[in-house]
KOLLOLO-68195 format. One line per field, with one value per residue: residue in one letter; y, z, x of N, C-alpha, C, O, CB in turn. Coordinates in steps of 0.05 Angstrom, whole numbers, plus 5000, padded with zeros to 4 digits. Each point is the difference from the previous one (the first is absolute). Glycine has a CB too. Layout:
N
r <- A, ...
n.y <- Y, ...
n.z <- Z, ...
n.x <- X, ...
ca.y <- Y, ...
ca.z <- Z, ...
ca.x <- X, ...
c.y <- Y, ...
c.z <- Z, ...
c.x <- X, ...
o.y <- Y, ...
o.z <- Z, ...
o.x <- X, ...
cb.y <- Y, ...
cb.z <- Z, ...
cb.x <- X, ...
This chain:
85
r <- M, T, S, P, S, P, S, C, R, R, C, G, H, R, N, P, P, L, G, R, A, D, A, F, D, R, I, A, L, A, D, D, P, A, D, A, N, R, G, H, Y, Y, L, E, T, V, Y, V, L, R, C, P, A, C, G, H, H, Q, E, S, V, A, Q, R, T, P, Y, A, T, L, R, E, A, Q, R, E, M, D, A, H, L, L, G, K, G
n.y <- 8690, 4955, 5047, 4980, 4948, 5049, 4999, 4975, 5056, 4974, 5012, 5043, 4919, 5022, 4936, 4955, 5034, 5009, 4947, 5021, 4998, 5002, 5032, 5043, 5029, 5046, 5027, 5042, 5038, 5015, 5027, 5018, 5056, 4956, 4967, 5038, 4978, 5052, 4964, 4921, 4974, 4981, 4939, 5003, 4953, 4995, 4967, 4996, 5034, 4935, 5058, 4942, 5034, 4993, 4956, 5063, 4970, 5055, 4995, 4993, 5030, 4960, 5043, 5061, 4986, 5050, 4958, 5051, 4974, 4976, 4989, 5001, 4979, 4948, 4975, 5009, 4960, 4954, 4991, 4981, 4953, 4960, 4985, 5056, 5026
n.z <- 0466, 5050, 5043, 5004, 5022, 5031, 5016, 5047, 5006, 5025, 4959, 4942, 4973, 4937, 5009, 5035, 4991, 5063, 4986, 4979, 5073, 4973, 4949, 5034, 4958, 5024, 4980, 4999, 5016, 4938, 5059, 4954, 5010, 4966, 4965, 4920, 5050, 5058, 5021, 4975, 5030, 4973, 4972, 5038, 4978, 5058, 4961, 5052, 4975, 5039, 4996, 4972, 5046, 5028, 4989, 4958, 4990, 4970, 4989, 4947, 4988, 4951, 4997, 5024, 4978, 5014, 5016, 5001, 5048, 5039, 4954, 4964, 5042, 5018, 4941, 4979, 5061, 4996, 4944, 5021, 5024, 4951, 4957, 4977, 4984
n.x <- 3063, 5012, 4991, 5057, 4967, 4972, 5078, 4973, 4966, 5036, 5049, 4982, 4976, 5012, 5013, 4962, 4969, 4988, 4975, 4956, 5007, 4947, 4992, 4954, 4960, 5014, 4957, 5068, 4966, 5034, 5018, 5038, 4998, 5010, 4928, 4994, 4970, 4997, 4953, 5031, 5006, 5052, 4961, 5069, 4995, 5024, 5041, 5012, 5064, 5016, 5050, 5031, 5030, 4962, 4953, 4985, 4936, 5021, 4946, 5026, 4941, 5018, 4965, 4981, 4943, 4992, 4950, 4981, 5005, 5037, 4962, 5027, 5021, 4950, 4998, 5070, 5003, 4948, 5003, 5049, 4967, 4963, 5056, 4976, 5053
ca.y <- 5003, 4992, 5022, 4983, 4986, 5022, 4989, 4998, 5023, 4991, 4997, 5022, 4975, 5003, 4973, 4999, 5023, 4990, 4979, 5003, 4984, 4994, 5014, 5007, 5020, 5023, 5025, 5023, 5030, 5018, 5028, 5019, 5025, 5003, 4975, 5003, 4988, 4999, 5003, 4972, 4979, 4985, 4969, 4987, 4978, 4999, 4981, 4996, 4993, 4989, 5001, 4978, 5007, 5007, 4985, 5025, 5001, 5028, 5004, 5013, 4999, 4994, 5008, 5014, 5014, 5023, 5001, 5025, 4994, 4971, 4976, 4986, 4986, 4979, 4976, 4985, 4988, 4981, 4987, 4989, 4983, 4982, 4990, 5014, 5022
ca.z <- 5012, 5027, 5013, 5017, 5024, 5026, 5018, 5031, 5015, 5030, 4999, 4978, 4983, 4973, 4983, 4982, 5000, 5019, 4992, 5010, 5020, 4993, 4984, 5009, 4995, 5024, 4988, 5008, 4993, 4994, 5019, 4983, 4983, 4977, 4991, 4983, 5004, 5025, 5011, 4990, 5018, 4984, 5005, 4988, 5002, 5014, 5013, 5028, 4987, 5028, 4995, 5003, 5028, 5025, 5010, 5007, 4973, 4988, 4978, 4971, 4990, 4966, 4982, 5008, 4984, 5020, 4994, 5005, 5029, 5014, 4986, 4973, 5002, 5009, 4987, 4982, 5010, 5000, 4975, 4995, 5021, 4997, 4977, 4980, 4989
ca.x <- 5019, 4993, 5014, 5027, 4988, 4998, 5016, 4990, 5001, 5017, 5030, 5013, 5006, 4986, 5007, 4978, 4977, 4985, 4980, 4967, 4991, 4968, 4986, 4977, 4986, 4984, 4985, 5011, 4989, 5018, 5003, 5017, 4992, 5019, 4993, 4975, 4975, 4991, 4970, 4984, 5007, 5026, 4999, 5029, 5014, 5032, 5010, 5019, 5023, 5017, 5026, 5009, 5021, 4993, 4971, 4982, 4973, 4987, 4978, 5006, 4973, 5002, 4980, 4981, 4975, 4980, 4974, 4984, 4986, 5005, 4988, 5021, 5029, 4985, 4987, 5021, 5013, 4990, 5001, 5030, 5003, 4980, 5001, 4986, 5008
c.y <- 4996, 5017, 4982, 4990, 5018, 4981, 5003, 5026, 4998, 5001, 5009, 4973, 5005, 4972, 4982, 5013, 4993, 4984, 5006, 4979, 4990, 5024, 5003, 5021, 5017, 5020, 5023, 5022, 5016, 5030, 5019, 5017, 4994, 4974, 5017, 4985, 4999, 4997, 4974, 4987, 4982, 4964, 4988, 4973, 4997, 4972, 5003, 4993, 4987, 5004, 4971, 5003, 5000, 4992, 5022, 4998, 5026, 4997, 5015, 4997, 5003, 5009, 5017, 5009, 5009, 4990, 5023, 4999, 4977, 4978, 4984, 4986, 4972, 4979, 4997, 4979, 4976, 4981, 4985, 4973, 4975, 4982, 5011, 5025, 4996
c.z <- 5035, 5019, 5016, 5020, 5021, 5018, 5024, 5007, 5021, 4990, 4974, 4982, 4972, 4986, 5020, 5003, 5027, 4989, 5008, 5022, 5003, 4982, 5013, 4990, 5017, 4988, 5018, 4996, 4991, 5015, 4996, 4988, 4974, 4973, 4975, 5008, 5037, 5012, 4983, 5015, 4980, 5009, 4992, 5008, 5008, 5001, 5020, 4995, 5027, 4991, 5001, 5019, 5022, 5010, 5000, 4975, 4999, 4979, 4979, 4982, 4970, 4983, 5016, 4981, 5009, 4986, 5009, 5028, 5012, 4989, 4981, 5005, 5014, 4976, 4978, 5018, 5007, 4978, 4992, 5016, 4994, 4973, 4979, 4987, 4987
c.x <- 4997, 5007, 5022, 4983, 5004, 5027, 4990, 5006, 5016, 5029, 5009, 5012, 4987, 5004, 5004, 4980, 4985, 4981, 4976, 4994, 4968, 4995, 4970, 4988, 4993, 4994, 5017, 4989, 5025, 5001, 5023, 4998, 5006, 4988, 4975, 4974, 4992, 4970, 4990, 5011, 5013, 4999, 5029, 5002, 5024, 5017, 5022, 5030, 5018, 5030, 5022, 5026, 4994, 4971, 4982, 4976, 4993, 4986, 5013, 4979, 5009, 4986, 4979, 4977, 4981, 4979, 4988, 4993, 5007, 4979, 5005, 5018, 4990, 4985, 5018, 5017, 4986, 4990, 5022, 5001, 4978, 5006, 4985, 5009, 5029
o.y <- 5010, 5014, 4975, 5009, 5013, 4977, 5020, 5014, 5018, 5020, 5006, 5005, 5012, 4991, 5004, 5012, 4981, 5003, 5014, 4976, 4979, 5012, 4982, 5017, 4991, 5006, 4997, 5003, 5001, 5019, 5023, 4996, 5004, 4998, 5013, 5005, 4983, 5014, 4995, 5007, 5001, 4989, 4993, 4987, 5006, 4978, 5018, 4976, 5012, 4988, 4986, 4981, 4987, 5003, 4994, 4996, 5014, 4983, 5016, 4977, 5016, 4998, 4991, 5010, 4988, 4991, 5016, 5017, 4982, 4977, 4976, 4978, 4980, 4976, 4979, 4980, 4981, 4976, 4979, 4980, 4979, 4978, 4987, 5012, 5019
o.z <- 5016, 4991, 5002, 5005, 5002, 4997, 5004, 4992, 5006, 5006, 4998, 4981, 4997, 4986, 5019, 5021, 5014, 4976, 5019, 4997, 5006, 4990, 5013, 4995, 5020, 4977, 5024, 4977, 5012, 4993, 5008, 4976, 4981, 4978, 5008, 4990, 5013, 4989, 4999, 5021, 4976, 5021, 4977, 5016, 4986, 5006, 5003, 4994, 5021, 4981, 5018, 5012, 5016, 5023, 5009, 4976, 5021, 4982, 5003, 4992, 4989, 4977, 5023, 4978, 5014, 4977, 5009, 5017, 4985, 4993, 5000, 4990, 4988, 5004, 4988, 4989, 5001, 5001, 4987, 4990, 5013, 4994, 4979, 4984, 4989
o.x <- 4983, 5018, 5001, 4977, 5021, 5008, 4986, 5018, 5016, 5013, 5024, 5015, 4979, 4982, 5015, 5000, 5007, 4998, 4994, 5004, 4991, 5019, 4989, 5018, 4990, 5008, 5002, 4993, 5021, 4986, 4998, 4993, 4985, 5012, 4980, 4978, 4988, 4983, 4976, 5012, 4995, 5002, 5008, 4987, 5020, 4990, 5017, 5004, 5001, 5009, 4991, 5010, 5014, 4992, 4978, 5002, 4997, 5004, 5019, 4994, 5015, 5007, 4996, 5006, 4983, 4998, 5016, 5006, 5008, 5005, 5001, 5001, 5007, 4997, 4996, 5009, 5016, 4995, 4999, 5010, 5003, 4991, 4999, 4986, 5012
cb.y <- 5017, 4946, 5063, 5020, 4941, 5042, 4985, 4938, 4991, 4945, 4955, 5051, 4956, 5061, 5015, 4956, 5025, 5030, 4954, 5039, 5046, 4963, 5002, 4964, 4986, 4985, 4981, 4977, 4999, 4953, 4950, 4981, 5030, 5020, 4945, 5002, 4987, 5010, 5064, 4992, 5004, 5064, 5003, 5055, 4988, 5059, 4964, 5006, 5030, 4970, 5063, 5004, 5034, 5032, 4969, 5039, 4941, 5041, 4985, 5015, 5004, 4970, 4968, 5001, 4992, 5057, 4939, 4986, 5038, 5047, 5044, 5052, 5068, 5059, 5028, 5064, 5057, 5048, 5052, 5069, 5063, 5055, 4979, 4969, 5006
cb.z <- 4939, 4997, 5003, 4989, 4984, 5005, 4972, 5022, 4980, 5018, 5033, 5051, 5046, 5009, 4940, 4973, 4929, 5050, 4984, 4953, 5013, 5057, 4948, 5039, 4955, 5061, 4966, 5020, 5025, 4965, 5025, 5024, 5052, 5064, 5048, 4976, 4935, 5006, 5010, 4936, 5061, 4984, 5012, 4988, 4988, 5026, 4959, 5031, 4935, 5037, 5000, 4942, 4965, 4968, 5023, 5049, 4985, 5030, 5028, 5012, 5053, 5032, 4948, 5050, 4962, 5035, 4990, 4938, 5001, 5053, 5013, 4987, 5019, 5039, 5024, 4978, 5009, 5034, 5002, 5005, 5020, 5033, 5045, 5039, 5046
cb.x <- 5028, 4984, 4957, 5070, 4987, 4922, 5047, 4992, 4944, 4950, 4976, 5003, 5022, 5027, 5007, 5011, 4986, 5010, 5035, 4978, 5048, 4963, 5043, 4995, 4999, 5015, 4941, 5038, 4939, 5010, 4983, 5017, 5025, 5036, 5032, 5055, 5024, 5056, 5016, 4978, 4968, 5035, 4938, 5038, 4957, 4991, 4968, 4954, 4995, 4956, 4995, 4967, 5002, 5041, 5040, 5042, 4978, 5029, 4942, 5053, 4953, 5006, 5012, 5029, 5025, 5027, 4983, 4975, 4955, 5011, 4977, 4997, 5027, 4999, 4955, 4995, 5009, 5001, 4976, 5014, 5016, 4974, 5012, 4983, 4959
């Protein structure tokens, strides 16, 4: 099942869909009280999307994997970057 394409946060444009301009991984702390993984760290895969109408760039989190400690998340990110994961 595919999710509907996101619209531009600046101009609201949806068709043609936003295009991928870049991608990166980052580590983020889960600090939302409603999050079941609060206090854990997420390894996130983020896509940078570009609006074809106005040129605006925005982030879209494609995947989030929780880890109990920062060290675990960092080790997994390093393994992924070095091609060992």
